[in-house]
C-alpha positions, 0 to 999 in steps of 0.5 A: 719369544723375540730376541732384541738387541737394544742400545741405551744411553744418556748424558744428563743428570746421574748417567749411571742411575738413569741407565739403572732406572731404564733397565729396571723399567725395561725389565718391568714393562718389556720383557727379560733382560738376558745380557748386558754389555759394560758401560761405555763413555763417549763424546757426543756424536753429531751435535757435539756441544754437550756432555759425554754419553754413557751407553750400554748394549742390552739383549732383551727377550720379549713377547712384544712385536716390534711396533708395540715394543717401540711404543713401550720404549717411547713410554719409558723414555717419556716417563723418565723425562725424555724431551725431544727438542734438539735433534741429537741433543742432550737426553736423560735416556735414549733407548734404540732398537738395534736388531729385532730377531733377524727381521728387516722392518721399515715402517712409520713406527720403526726401522730395524736394523737401526739405520745408523748403527754401522757408522757409530762406534758407540753402538758397535763396541758394546754390541760386539761385547755381547754379540760379536758373531750376530749377523746384520740381516741386510749387510750379512756381516757380523757385528765384529766385522762391522766394527772393524769396518766402521769409519767413526774415529770417536773414542769409546771408553769402557767405564768402570763402576 
């Protein structure tokens, strides 16, 4: 059984309902969700002229291998109406693999750990909530340390239901 940390998010439509829908599709198609962070709201990162995002970290147990998991994730995103027309643009749903076991994977389909995670508070803050002591397999630092060292000053606020 593979232990996978994911970050889900979106900024279009009913953001809460979209995250709920994504979680249901993940549980039906990918494996068992064993841990969820709170939901966090943040302004868009990169392409800033768009609505705020809602993000959540997820711990998933799956039998799928990393490349197969990535394909299944892309299918879920597509089934929910995700379009990839503007890089870093608005989206109904985005599902990123942050960690896959303690593996380092870099191929045409997927790069794990997520290559930009350490520069993004909106990834690290929810991740620290569910896995503060998890060690980044390349940097050999815990998520908590990565958050403390993160230079991103974008506000990330816990969203109450």
